Residue, then its C-alpha position, 0 to 999 in steps of 0.5 A: m481456572t487452571s488454564l488461567s493460572l498457566g497464562a492462557p488468556a480467557a476467551v474473548g466474547f463478541g461484545e469484547r471483540l467489538w469493544r477492542i476494535n480501534w474505532g478511532l482508527v476507523l474514524v481516521l480512515t473514514l475521514i481520509a476516504g471522505i477527503g478522497s471523495v471531495a477531491l474526486y468530486s472536484a477533479a470531475g468539475g463539481h460532479f459526483e460522476p464518474w469518480a466521487a460517488k463510486h469512491a464513496i460506495r466502494y469505501g462503504v463496502a470496503l469498510g464492511l469488509m474491514l470489520v469482518v476481517a478484524l473479527v476473524h481470529p488470527k489463526v485463520w489468517l495464519s492458516l490461509a497465508w500460503p493459499l492466499y499467496i499462491a492464489s495471488l501468484l496465479l492471478l499475476v500469471a493470469v494477468d501476464v497471459a490474458g490480462k487487459i492492456g491499458m496505458g501501455a501496461q498489462r495489469w488488469l484482469v476483467v471478470g464480468p463487470l469487474q476489473i481487478q488489479p492482482s498486483e494490489i492483492t499481492k502486497v497484502a499476501v506477501i505480508l501474510v506469508l512472510a509473517r507466517y514464516y517468521h512466526g515459526l522461527s526463533r530470533e536466532q534462526a531469523g538472523r541466519l542466512l540460510y533461513t533468509l533465502p526462502p523469504l527472499l524467494m517469496i518476495l522476488a517471485p511476485v516482484g518478477l511477475v509484476m515487473v513483466q506487466p510492467d509495473l515498477g511502482t508496485a514491484m518497488m512497494v513489494m520489495l521494500g515492504g518485504a525488506a521492512l518486514l525482514f528487518v523487523a523479523g530479525v534479519r541481520l543488517w550486514m545482509f541488507l548492506g550486502a543486498a544494497v551493494c549487489a543492487v547497485g552493481c546490477l543497475p546497469i543490467a536493470w537499465t537494459f531491461m527497462h522499457e523506454y518510458q521507464r528510462k525516460r521517467v528516470l532521466t526526467f527525474l534527474d533532469p526535469d527540464r530535459d523534455p517539459l512537453g513530453a516525458g517531463y509534462h506530468i511532473t512539471q504540471s504537478k509542481i506548478a499546481i502544488g506551488s500555485g496552491g500556496l498556503f491556503g490553496k485556491g479554494f474548492l473547485h477553483g483549481t485551474q491545473s485540474s479543471l483545465n485538464f493540464l494535470p494528467e491522471k488527476q483522479t489517480d496518481f496525481i490526486f494529491t496534487t489536485f487536492v493541494e492546489e485547492w486546499g494549499m499546504i494547510g490542507a496537505c498537512v491535515l491529510l498527511a497528519l491523518f495518515a501519520l495517525v494511522l501509522v502511529w496506531g499501527f506501531s502501537i498495535a504491533l507493540r501491544s500484540q503478544h503473538h509474533f504473527g500479529r506483531l509482524v502483520a501489524l508492522g507489515v501493514t504499517a510499512m505498506m501504508f507508509l510506502y504508499v503515502f511516501i512514494n505517491t507524495a514524493m512522486v508528485m512533488g518531483l522527489l522520486p520518478v513517476v512510478g504509478v503508486p496511488l494515494p491510499l483511500v484517496s485515489n480512484g481505484g477499486t482493487a487498491m481500495v479493497s486491498v488497503m481496507f483488507a490490510c487495515g482489517l488485519l491490523v485492527g484484528v491484531n488488536v482485537y486478538r492481541d492476547a491470542q495464542l497461536p500455534l507455531a507453524r512454517 
């Protein structure tokens, strides 16, 4: 009775925790993954192998992981933020030292039968460590330049390791996602403007460090017709496929660009193109509406959280999902350079699936423990 009068929330039982899980969000995530399985089935020419069956099994396992993560008290993730972040950095170093090389990049670690992409794990680890850091600061402290330097290092360290692989898309996501979390944490706007000016000034230097294929992608983005059979082939075929889908699409299993293999990487980066060619603009709007629901629920969960750590984690995960969807869809439509960012829960890929569902578990967990009391720690 005394604790309640002091404002401490009563302990939440297991049944109440299950009730607080946002089952509507779980349903929407399942629908998105189902669309992914349908698209991958079509990309394989009407076969469950090699992608659709694995995608469905991975989602089932990842869904169980998400529910387990959601039921873990946020104080556990608060205490594990630094260990997970350091572990992700060590995995990135291991990739640079002994990673598997594929498609001109060194991004994977092979552990027995498993192939892991640590850069996907890093996105979630950065969210957790930044949320922990700002959970221990007041709003006034968060706005000071001195207190902004440590989180900048937390962001730039993995960005630098990912760029070495090279993986421009993931590096961009880590940087933009980190910047979004800094903004909602209270970092002053003039610091972002100063960083933007410095970034523009460093572009000529960055250009000299870019790989040749990355330069070609940027030049192709600026002038898509400069090399239609070389660097511009991917995006040209993607735009043809999307345009040919029209309003209602060509129909399930009738996508010509995909079935005739004109569309490269149709099961990963360009799965949205594969889907839109067959289901048209109506299908694209339905899929994007499902993602929009995820984002709306993410913001709602963040606003309901009574502890700063949960609020920042929820906003960080929501920003990550937005960046995934925005960069991938803009990329395949020619609005951004091709940078290799998958469409969450739709593209084929085990590590991306697990990391996204782990992040969604953190998001759901914020809602389950929205009135928890967490210790202040840096």
